[in-house]
N, C-alpha and C positions, 0 to 999 in steps of 0.2 A: 958764287950762287950764295941765297941764304938759307938758312935752315925754312922759308916760311915761303921760297920760292923755288917751283919750276919750271921752264916751256913746258908749255903744254898745249896738246890737241885735239879733240873730241869729233872720232864719224860715226854723225849718224842717218838715219834713214828713210823716209818718207813713209814704209811698212813693213812689213819681214819681209828678206829673200829680195833686195834688191841688190844686194851683193857685198853690204859693208864685212862680213868676214872674211873674202878674197881681196876685199879692197886691201884692210887693215893688217891684210898677212903679208903681202905687195908692197905695202910703204913701211913697215916692221921689218922689209928683210932690207929694203933700198937703202934708208935711211944704215940700219947697221953697215951693210958694203960702205958707206963713207964713212965709216968709222966713230959711230954716235953711238951709244949710251941708250939704248929708249927702252924703257920701262912701262912694261905693258900693261894693260885692264879689260876689266870685263863690265859692263852695266848689270846687275843681277845675277840670280844662283846660275847662270851656267856652267858648265863643269868641261862640254867637250873643247866652246871656240879657245878657250884661253891655255889648251896643249897645243896649238894652233901658233898662238902669239909664243907663247916661249918658245918652240921651235926655230920662228921665224926672226925673234931678236936676240933668244939668246940669252933670256932673264926668264927671272919663272912671273909667271902673269899671276893677277891679284884679281879680285871679284870684290869689285863697288858696288849694296845693295844697302840704301838707305829707312827700307822697308823690314827689315833682318832687322839689319844692325838701327842701333841710336845713330841721330843724325848728327850730333854734336861729334860722334867720335870718326866720323869719316872724316875732316880733314888730313886728322894726326894721323890715322893710319895713309892717308892715297901718301905726306911726306915722310912719312917713314916708309913706306915699299917702295918709294922713289928718289932716297937717300944715295948720291953715285951714280946719276944719271945725269945725260943734255939734256930729254926731254922726256915726258910721258906722255905717251896715247892712248886712249880711250876707246874704246869700241861700245856704240849703245847699243840696246836690246827693243829689239821689235822697231811699230816705229814711233818716231822723238817724241811725241803727248800722250805714247802706250804706257799704264801702269798696272797698278793695285784695283782702281776701278773704274768707271765712266766722270765722277766725279772731279777729280783733283788731279795733281799732278805727282803722287805718293809713287815710290818704286820707278819711276819713270825716266827714262833719258832727259829729261828736259829739268827734269829737278835737279840731277848729278850737275848739269854742266851748269846752274845756277848757283848749287851748291858750293863747287869750286868753281866757278869762274872760268872755266875752261870753255874758250873762243868754237866751239861747234861748226863742222863741215857738213852739211845735208846733201843726202847721196840719194840723186832722181833715176830712176830705172826709164828708162826717155821711147823704149822701144818703139812700142804706140802712140808715141804724143811727137805732134811740133808746135807748136806757137804757147801750146797749152802751160808748159811746163814751166813759164814765168807767171802764170796764174797761179798755178803751184804753186812755189817757189815763195808766194808772194803771201798768200795762205798761212804759209807757215810760217814766216816772219811775222805779220800780225797775229797767229794767234795768242802768242805771249811776245811782247817790243821787251819786258826784259830778259831771255833768251840770248845768250850773245852768238848767233850766228853771223858766220865774220867768212862763208866760203858756197858753192858747191862744187860737187863733183858728178856729172851723168856720165851715166853709167848705158853700156847697149844701147850704143846709136847704132845706127843700118849701113852710115856713109858717111864719112867725112865732111859733106856739106848740109848732110842731118846734123852733124856734131858741131859743128859752125853755128847753126839757124838756132839748136837751142841754145846752146848758151848766149844768142845775141838777146832771144826771146826773153832769159832768165833774167842777162845783165839792164838789158830797158829794161822790166818792170821792177828790179827794186834794189841796180844798182850795188846787187853783189858779184865778187869776182869767182868766176868760172876756174876752176883749176885746173880742168881736162876735160875729158867726153874722151870716151872706149866704146871702140866697138864688141860689140857680140863675139865673145868669147865662150861657145858651145864647150868645147873641150877646158874647160878652167873651170870647175866647181868639186868642190869638196862631196865625196859620195854620201846619201843622207841613205836610211833607213829610219825602223818605226819610234826611236825617240830621237832623232836628228840627225846632224853629221856625227859621220865613224870616225871616235879617237885616235887620235895617229902613234898612238898603243898599236893597234890591230892594222892602218894603213900603211903598207909600205912602202909608198910612194911618196910618202908624204914627203918626206925632201923637193921629189922633184918637184908637188903641187907647188912648194912655196919658191923653189925659183922659178918656175912658171908663172906664180901670180909677182914678184918681183919685177921679173924681165920683161913683165902685161902694164904695169903701175908706171916704172922705168919711161914704158914710152910715151903714155900717154897720160899723164901725171904731173902737174909742176910744184916738183917736191924741196926746191928752191922759196917760191911762194907762199909754199906750205908751212914750211921753215920760219917764217918772217912774218905767220901768222901766232902762228905757237910762241914765241917773242912779245909779243902783245903782251901776252896774258897777265893781268895782275898775282904780286907775292896776297896769299892768304893772313888772316888778320888775326896774330896769333891764335893755332888751332887750338883746342883742346889738347891735350898729352892720354895718348892711348893708354888704358889702364895699366894700371904693375900686375901682373900674373906672380903670387907668394909663392917661391919657393917649399914646395913640400917634403923631400922628398931628403933632402939634410946630406949627408954626404952616399948614402942609399940613392940610387935608380936603378928603380926595380924598371923592366923591360915588357915594353906595347909594342902587343904583336900586329903590325898594320896590312891586312889584304891587300895585295898592289900587284894586279894580274892583268891581263885584259880581259877579264871578268867582275872583277871590283878594279874599278881605275877611280870612284869620284869622291876624292878625297878635297879638300881647299887645301893647301899649305898652312894658311893664316893657323888652321884646325890643327895641324903637326905641331907650328913654332907653339901658339901654345902648349898642349902638353909639353911639350923638350922645357918648355920658360919654367914650367911646373917641376922637371926633375925627372922626367922619363926619359927614357931613352926608347928612340924609332928603332926598332925593325921588321923590314917586310917581310912578307913570308906570301908563297901563292899556293890558294884552293885548288887551283888545276894541278900543279907539281909535286907542290911539298908534301912528305908523308907526315911531319911533326910539326910542332908548332915552332920558335925558336927557342934558344936553349936559358932558361929561367925564363919561362912569358910569367906576368904579375898580372896583364892585362891583354883583351884582346879588342879590335876594332875593325867592324865587318863593314865596310861603308860598300854604296849602291855601282852600281856596273849594269853588266849584261851578264847575268849566270843564267838566262833563257837561252842565250846564245852556245852558251859551253855546258851546256846542261849534260849530254852525256861525257862526255870528260869528266864533271865535277863528280858525275854520280858512278864512275867508275873511281878516282877518289877516296877508294873507305878509313883506308888511316889515318886523313887527315877528318874523318867524319868521324873516327875514333877519340884521336883529337880531343878534338872540341868539347865533347859528350865526356868526356873524365878531366879536360878545365874545369866542366861547368861542373861536375859534380867537388871540386876540390874547392869549390867557392870560387873564380875567378873572374872576376869582372869580366863582360861581353858585354860588348854595345855595337847593335845593328841598326843600320840604314837601309831602308828598302830594299836591296837586291840583296843585304847582308841578312836580310830577315825575310827572304823567295828560298836563299841555302838553307835557312836554319830549321825550315819548315819540312816535312817529312816526304817530301817531294816536290819539284815542278811540273807543273802537265803543259808542254809547250802548243802552239797553234795548232798542229796536227794532231792532237789528241793523246799525243804520250806520254807517258809519264815515265818518271825518272828520279828515282830514289833521290834524297836528299838527308840532312843529318839526323834530325829529326827532333830537334829539341825543342819544336814547338807541332807541336798539336797540329794535322791540318793540312792541307800542300794550296800554294800559289798557282794561279792558273790564268796564262795569258787572253786576254783581252782584246777587243780590235778597239775598244773606248780609250782614249789616251785620258789618265784623272789627273790633273796638273791645277798649281796656285797653286799661292802663297799662305799661311796655314797658321793662326795662333793657336795653341795647347797651354792646358792647364794639367800641371801634375798630379796624378791620379792620387796617390797614397808617395809616406814616404819609403826615400830609396836610398841607398849607397850612390844615384848621381841625382837628384832631388829632394822636395821636400813637399809636400804635400800642400798643394796653391799656388806653388810658383809658377810663373808664367814665363812662356817661348813663344818666338816669332820666328818662322821654318815656311819648309818649302815639299808640296811633294809633286813628282815628275816621272808618273809609272803609268805600263801598261798588264798587270797584274793585279788581279785579285784575291787575299787568303781567304780560300773559302775550308770549311768543316772548320774555322772558331770555336772552340766550345765555349759559350753561355760565359760561363763559371771563370774562365780564366781570366787574371789581373791584370788589366789594362795599364798601360802607358799613362796615355793621354787620354784628359779627354779633349778633345777641340770647340773651341767658341764658335760661331755664328759668324762669318765673316763678310755675310751679305742677307740682306732683308727674307723674313721668310725661313733660314732656315735655321736647323736646333744644333744644341751639343751632341756631338755622339764620342763614343771609345773609341780610341784606337792604341795599337798596339797592343805590347803585352812587358810583364814584369815578374819574374821569374825567378828571384833569389838575388840570383848575381848576373842576370838576365838581361836585358834593356832592349828590347826591338820597338821597331816606330816607321813605316811606311818616309813622313817624314825626317828631312832633312835639316838640320842645323848647322848658322855659320857660329861659332863658338867667343866670335867677337860680341856678340848679342848677351851675353852672359861668360865670364871668361874663370868664375870661380868655376864652373862645372868641368875646367878642364885641369881645376887642382882638386876636383870630388872623384876623377875620373885616379888620377895618380894617387893619392891618397887610397882610396879602393885596393888599388894596384900594390901598392905597397904594402896594407893591410895580407892580402893574400900571396904576399913573396913570403913575407915573414912566418904565415902559416904553414907553407912550402917545404921552409931550410928546415932540418932537423936543428 
């Protein structure tokens, strides 16, 4: 296999909720049982679906996001992650053509399918359709003739006759092969809550779900036909190599303490890989259970997650609260995203209105709300800091159900969020207090790899200050 070629297939949906993730997990596990090394990918900024991909495939899933990360870097990053794999399997996001806005394809599954030349399978939910499924798929194919749509999987059919009829209607209307029809399996669904699927770190029966999805797919999907379509993918034409990250630590290896437990699990593996390439040693710790930071900590990364679900346990671990306050007093760089920001406020107020004391490095509290705040964001650094230079721009995303209330107006912001929709205005976001940087905006560091170098350099300086 050449360096610019990997067999690949993309599982897309007509809309959210058609069963893409269950099908993807089942396909991954089925191909793995055949002895194939399959590299999973997820389009978009999702943190949770990739945990199921990783469990099913036995390889760490990666995100593909051509809105946050410059488009020209995506093919090189894709090939880098797929090295050593027999096949790459990509799960789309939302509906096939849904992306950043209503006018174009930016951030959509369709954009990624064309950018990487991935043969695409469209998943159709047929539970309330018959012959109309043919018209639906015909419309999806005609909407963008440049998109490599090569087949269909029909989900949630009511009977064998229903599945055969829908498949025939699709084939007659479009000429596309139908690789299978799957009966409704109401018990075969990943548990969900306010921010989507329940991560595998919390779901004790995740392995049972993967096995059940595999059995369902093996029984009803033509995996041989899917493999044949994947092997028709073209070579990628001289992709741009990923940027080289400069190792800033020399012979020294500063420790970056990374929060990793059921309350804090939203960390892109690519971000950790870039920090390691810059010279850091990643040491996981648990704000839920550990009384102190890892020995020799030079920097702290508090990523997103579900601190609101573990607020009583986080509140009880006052030793960790003090460890983080002490680190901040000593000038240790602390980077917090979303759930990490919530944890660093004075308290989390849950949906029942109960107040749970937190670390208290940020004044005010985090209050849960019914409305979900989500979307891509373009941010501009408010001022010079250990992480950014004033006016530098980055793209990221928000996805949370909480609000930071009681934030003093004099607190220096982290970013100025730029308008991404007509009629909106710039607004301050997050906070930068000395060595503490906190924001609701999640970042993918392949957008600005030099940020990894700056984080490691700041951790190295902090380590030198603390070492007698």
